[in-house]
N, C-alpha and C positions, 0 to 999 in steps of 0.2 A: 696659335689658338687664343692666347691671352689677349692679343690685339682684337680679335673678333668678339671676345666677351666684353670688350670695352666700347663696342659700337653703340651709337645712340639709337634708342627705341622710343617712338612716340607712344604715350599712354592716353587712352580714351576712357571716359567714364561709360557707364552702361547706356547713356543717352547719346553715345557717339560724339561727345564733345571732347576736344583735346584738353587735358588737364596737367600734363607733366611730360618730362623726358627722363628716361632712366637708362642704365646700361643694359646691354644684352644679357649679362650675367643675372641681373635682377629680373629682367623680363622672363627668362627661361625658368627662374625659380618660381615666379608667380604663376607661370603656365603649368609647371609640374605640380605645384600645390593646389591647383584648381581654383585659384583666385582670379585668373584671367584667361582669355582665349586669344589666339593669334588671329589677326585680321588679314585676310587675303583678298587682293584686288583681282577681279576677273577682266578678261579682254573687253567685255561689253560695258565696263565702267561701274559695275555693281561690286559689292563687297560681301564676303561671307566670313563667319567666325569658325574657328576650329579649336577643339579641345587639345590637350597635350598629346593624347594618343592619336588623334586625327592628324595633328601637325607632324608627329613623328612618322606616321605612315606615309604622309605626303613627301616628307623629306627623303625617305628611302626610295619612293617611287620616282621622284623627280630630283636628282642630285643638283645641288646649287653650290656655287663657289663660296658663299657665306655660310658655311656649315661647320659645326664643331663635332669632334669625335669623342664619344664617351667610351666607357669600357665595353659596353655591349651594343651600342647603336650610334648612328650619325644623325644629327639633327640640325636643321637650318635655323639661322638666327632670324626671328621675326622682326620686322622693322616697325610694325604697328601692333599693339595689343589693346584689348578692351577689358577693363575691370568688370567683374560680374556683379558686384554688390554696390559699388560706389556710384552714386547718381548726382553728387553735388559738384559744384565748381569750387576750387580752393578760394577762400575769401581773402583777397589781397587788396590793399588800397589801390584805387585806380591810378595807373601810371600817368604822370604829367607829360603827355606826348602830344605832338601835332595832331595825330589822328583823333585822339580822345577829346581834344579841344573842339575840333570840327564836329565831332559827334555830339558833344554837349550843346554847341550852338546851332546844330542842324544845318551846317553849311550856309548860314544866314549872316549877312553883315549886321552887326549889332548896333549900327548907327542908322542905316537907311532901311533895313528890313529886306533887302533883296537877297534871294537865294542864288548862289553862284556855284559854278564849278570850282573845285578846290584849287585848281591852278590859277583861278582869278581872285583868290582870297589871300589876304595877309593876316598875320597875327599882330595885333596892336597892343602896346602897353597903354592902358587907360591913363594912368599917371606916368608920364615919360620917365625913362630910366635916369636921365640926368637930373630929374627932380626927386630922385630917391624911390621911384616906382619899382617894386620888385617883379621878378619874373615868376609869377605864381598864378594859381587858378583864379584868385580874386582880382588880378590886375591884367589879365590877358584875355582878349576877345577876338573873334573873327571880324575882319573889316575888308570891305571891297577895296579895290585899288583907288577908286575915285575918292571914297571917304577917307582912306588912309592918307592920301595926298593932301586933301583939304584940311584934315586935322593937323598934319605935320607934327612938329615937336611941341604940341600944346595939350592942355587938359581939355576935356570935352566942353567945359564951361567957357574957357577962353576961345574956343573955336565955334561957340554957339551951336554945339551939337549935343544931342541927348542919347543916352544908351537905351535900347529897347528894354533890356533887363540887366540887373546887377549881376556881374559874373560871380559864380560861386563854385566851390569844390563840389563835383558831382558825387552822388551817392555811389556806393560800390556797384560795379558792374563787371561781369566775368570777361576779362581779357586775358588770354593765355600769356603767361610770363615766361618767355623763352629768350635766352641770351641771344642778342642780335647777331653775334658772331658765329653761332652754331650753324654748321652746314645742314641744310635742309635736304633730307632724302626725298627722291621723287615720289615715293609712296605716301608722303605726308601732305602733299600739296592739296589734296581734296579736303583736308581737315584744318589746315592753318594757312595763314597768309603772313609771311615775314616780309615786312616792307619798311621803307623809310618813315612811313606814318607812325610806326610804333617805337621809334627811337626816343629815349628819354630826353626831354628838353632841359637845357641848362642855361646858364647866364650868357652863353654865346648866341642866344636867339636874336 
C-alpha cells in the first residue's frame, strides 16, 4: 500500500494546464478535502472530472490494481487530478533549454532569417567559446547549417555576418518543470510532452 501511495500523480490547474507532480497520498488528500477532482480519460479521447465521492463509487464499481484499502472502503489511485481553485501557472524562470531557444527565435536562423525545421538548425555561440563566449541566453542563437558553417569559429563581425536581433533572456513563459527522469504515465501524455527539447543545457552544448 505504501508504494501505491508514493506513485506520481500529475496535477492540473482548473484551466487543464499541467502545473506539478505530487504523490498519490497528497492527491487523495486533496481529493478528500474537496480541493481537487480526479480526471478520468474516456475511450473516445475525452476527459471528465469526478469528485471524491464519485471517484470512490467508481473505484468500488470498477476494481483496479492501483487501489488502496482504507478501513471502510477501497479507492483507486488517480493518475491525474485537477485543482478546483488554482488557475495560474507556477512562475518559474524560463529554463535554458534547446526547445526554449528555438521557441524564442521562432525556428529562424538569426543570421539569414530563414525559417527551418528544427532538425536543420544548430545552436551557435555568437562569441565563440574559445574566445570566452558563455553558454547563455545572451550568447546562443539559432543558426541554419549553412550560416553556421560559414561563420565557423569566428565572431559575426569577422565573418561579415549580422544578427537579425540581439539575443536576450526571454520573459517568463509557462513551461512545466518536471524532472526529465520522471517516468511519464500514459494518462499524462495528453497534457505534457517530456522530450529532449526540454533538457537543461549546460557547457557541454
